[in-house]
C-alpha positions in Angstrom: -184.9 85.7 159.1 -182.4 83.3 157.7 -179.5 85.3 159.2 -181.2 85.3 162.6 -181.7 81.6 162.3 -178.0 81.1 161.7 -177.1 83.3 164.7 -179.5 81.3 166.9 -178.0 78.0 165.8 -174.5 79.3 166.2 -175.2 80.5 169.8 -176.6 77.0 170.6 -173.5 75.2 169.2 -171.2 77.7 171.1 -173.0 77.4 174.4 -172.8 73.6 174.2 -169.1 73.6 173.4 -168.4 76.0 176.2 -170.2 73.7 178.6 -167.9 70.9 177.5 -164.7 72.8 177.9 -165.7 74.1 181.3 -165.7 70.6 182.5 -161.9 70.7 182.0 -161.2 74.2 183.3 -157.5 73.5 184.1 -156.8 72.6 180.4 -158.5 75.9 179.3 -156.5 78.0 181.8 -153.2 76.4 180.9 -154.0 76.9 177.2 -154.7 80.6 177.7 -151.6 81.1 179.8 -149.6 79.2 177.1 -150.7 81.6 174.4 -149.8 84.6 176.6 -146.2 83.2 177.0 -145.8 82.5 173.3 -146.7 86.1 172.5 -144.4 87.5 175.3 -141.5 85.6 173.9 -142.1 87.1 170.5 -142.2 90.6 172.0 -139.0 90.0 174.0 -137.3 88.9 170.8 -138.2 92.2 169.1 -137.0 94.2 172.1 -133.6 92.3 172.2 -133.1 93.1 168.5 -133.8 96.8 168.9 -131.4 97.0 171.9 -128.7 96.5 169.3 -129.9 98.4 166.3 -132.0 101.6 166.0 -134.3 100.4 163.2 -134.8 97.5 160.7 -134.9 98.6 157.1 -136.5 101.9 158.1 -139.0 100.5 160.6 -138.7 101.7 164.2 -139.4 99.6 167.3 -142.9 100.9 167.9 -143.8 100.6 164.2 -142.9 96.9 164.2 -144.7 96.5 167.5 -147.8 98.0 165.8 -147.5 95.4 163.0 -147.0 92.6 165.5 -150.0 93.7 167.6 -152.1 94.1 164.5 -151.2 90.6 163.3 -152.5 89.0 166.5 -156.0 90.3 166.1 -157.2 88.6 162.9 -155.1 85.6 163.8 -156.8 85.4 167.2 -160.3 85.8 165.6 -159.5 83.1 163.2 -158.3 80.9 166.0 -161.4 81.7 168.0 -164.0 81.0 165.3 -162.5 78.5 162.8 -160.3 76.1 164.8 -162.4 73.1 164.0 -160.9 73.1 160.5 -157.8 71.5 162.1 -159.8 68.5 163.0 -161.5 68.0 159.5 -158.8 65.8 158.0 -158.2 63.2 160.7 -161.1 63.2 163.2 -163.9 64.0 160.7 -163.1 62.9 157.1 -161.1 59.7 157.8 -163.5 58.4 160.4 -166.5 59.1 158.2 -168.0 61.6 160.6 -168.5 64.1 157.9 -171.7 62.2 157.0 -173.6 63.9 159.8 -172.9 67.3 158.4 -174.3 66.3 155.0 -177.5 64.8 156.5 -178.5 67.9 158.4 -180.5 70.6 156.6 -177.8 73.2 157.4 -174.7 74.3 155.4 -172.0 71.8 156.2 -169.3 74.5 156.5 -171.4 76.5 158.9 -172.0 73.4 161.1 -168.3 72.6 161.1 -167.2 76.0 162.2 -170.0 76.4 164.7 -169.1 73.2 166.7 -165.9 74.6 168.1 -165.3 78.0 169.8 -161.8 78.4 171.2 -161.7 80.8 174.2 -157.9 80.4 174.6 -157.6 82.6 171.5 -158.4 85.5 173.8 -154.7 85.3 174.8 -153.8 86.4 171.3 -156.5 89.0 171.1 -155.7 90.6 174.4 -152.0 90.8 173.6 -152.8 92.2 170.1 -155.1 94.9 171.5 -152.6 95.9 174.2 -149.6 96.1 171.8 -151.7 98.1 169.3 -152.8 100.5 172.0 -149.3 101.1 173.3 -147.8 101.6 169.8 -150.6 103.9 168.8 -149.8 106.2 171.8 -146.1 106.0 171.2 -146.4 106.8 167.5 -149.0 109.5 168.1 -151.3 107.9 165.5 -154.6 109.8 165.4 -157.7 107.9 164.4 -160.5 109.7 162.6 -163.9 108.0 162.2 -162.8 107.0 158.7 -159.7 105.3 160.0 -161.6 103.5 162.7 -163.9 102.2 160.0 -160.9 101.2 157.9 -159.2 99.5 160.9 -162.3 97.4 161.5 -162.6 96.5 157.8 -158.9 95.5 157.7 -159.3 93.2 160.7 -162.3 91.5 159.3 -160.6 91.1 155.9 -157.5 89.8 157.6 -159.5 87.3 159.5 -161.2 86.1 156.3 -157.8 85.6 154.7 -156.6 83.5 157.6 -159.8 81.4 157.6 -159.7 81.0 153.8 -156.1 79.8 153.7 -156.9 77.3 156.5 -160.0 76.2 154.6 -158.1 75.6 151.4 -155.6 73.3 153.0 -158.1 71.6 155.3 -160.2 70.8 152.3 -157.3 68.8 150.8 -158.2 66.1 153.3 -161.1 65.1 151.0 -158.4 64.0 148.5 -155.5 63.1 150.8 -157.4 62.2 154.0 -154.8 63.7 156.4 -153.7 67.2 155.4 -152.7 68.4 158.9 -148.9 68.4 158.1 -149.5 70.6 155.1 -151.7 72.9 157.1 -149.1 73.2 159.9 -146.4 74.0 157.3 -148.5 76.6 155.5 -149.8 78.2 158.8 -146.3 78.6 160.1 -145.7 81.0 157.2 -148.1 83.4 159.0 -145.2 84.2 161.5 -143.6 86.2 158.7 -146.7 88.5 158.8 -145.7 89.8 162.2 -142.9 91.8 160.8 -142.4 94.2 157.9 -142.6 92.3 154.6 -139.8 94.5 153.2 -137.2 93.0 155.4 -137.4 89.7 153.5 -136.0 88.7 150.1 -138.0 89.0 146.9 -139.0 85.4 146.8 -140.3 85.4 150.4 -142.1 88.7 149.8 -143.9 87.2 146.7 -145.0 84.1 148.5 -146.4 85.8 151.6 -148.0 88.6 149.6 -149.6 86.7 146.6 -149.3 83.0 147.0 -150.1 82.6 150.7 -151.1 86.2 151.4 -150.5 86.5 155.1 -148.8 89.8 154.4 -152.3 91.4 153.8 -153.5 90.3 157.3 -151.2 92.8 159.1 -148.3 94.4 157.3 -150.1 96.2 154.5 -153.0 97.6 156.5 -150.6 98.5 159.4 -148.3 100.2 156.9 -151.2 102.5 155.9 -151.9 103.6 159.5 -148.2 104.5 160.1 -148.2 106.5 156.8 -146.0 104.2 154.8 -148.5 103.0 152.2 -151.5 104.6 150.3 -155.0 103.5 151.4 -156.0 102.1 148.0 -153.2 99.5 147.9 -153.0 98.8 151.7 -156.7 98.6 152.7 -158.2 98.1 149.2 -155.7 95.3 148.4 -156.4 93.6 151.7 -160.2 93.6 151.1 -159.7 92.4 147.5 -157.4 89.6 148.6 -159.9 88.5 151.2 -162.7 88.3 148.6 -160.5 86.4 146.1 -159.4 83.8 148.7 -162.8 83.5 150.3 -164.3 82.6 146.9 -161.4 80.3 146.0 -161.5 78.5 149.4 -165.2 77.9 149.3 -165.0 76.6 145.7 -162.3 74.2 146.7 -164.4 73.2 149.7 -167.3 72.4 147.5 -165.1 70.4 145.1 -163.8 68.5 148.1 -167.3 67.6 149.3 -168.0 66.1 145.9 -165.0 63.8 146.3 -166.0 62.7 149.8 -166.4 58.9 150.0 -167.4 58.4 153.6 -165.6 55.7 155.7 -167.0 52.6 154.0 -167.8 49.4 155.8 
């Protein structure tokens, strides 16, 4: 019953937010088109590179396209569902608006995430699904029921990793008030996850695999599906990393709430 209640509340928040953004349909459409163009530019870059060389460190064009498409799906879901975390530092904490989340008899994080639903993220999701579908056909990847299940689990775990990293650095606003610059810097690291981790130096590999583990959002699970990594490390490692960072991020969030001082008078 509690889960049903949360779903009902979430649907109410979402419907209200969608009504608001539909008042500015041009902004929504331009945002969606903008995301399409950003993804197309990235794909064109890969194509230009492969017109000059046959492979990159043993990875073919369609294998990298598979990773690139895979990366867009958890990133798009994170963008769709948790975008309000970007506004935590400036619009909510600094102005003292976080008080209203604490006064309601609902989990504050659930309220924060429920208030914003970003439909322009469908641009990322559509591009990701299309690229994934094309590369699956070109690479002759066969999906058993088990692999379909593992694909879904990987996408969910990758989304959790994205959201957890965002939550960790958004929560810093409880201490530093405005943490958006740090969030932007950290989130830009996710661009490295669109390509094989093995093409980077050891330091970069360590950072994007174990410090800011965006590598587990796409590269490792994708590498399993193209038969380059074993399932235990690729999928198991992704799930394990998502659980670790989910717990860590929520703990930091709770510590941050304890430091919250409102806006004063």
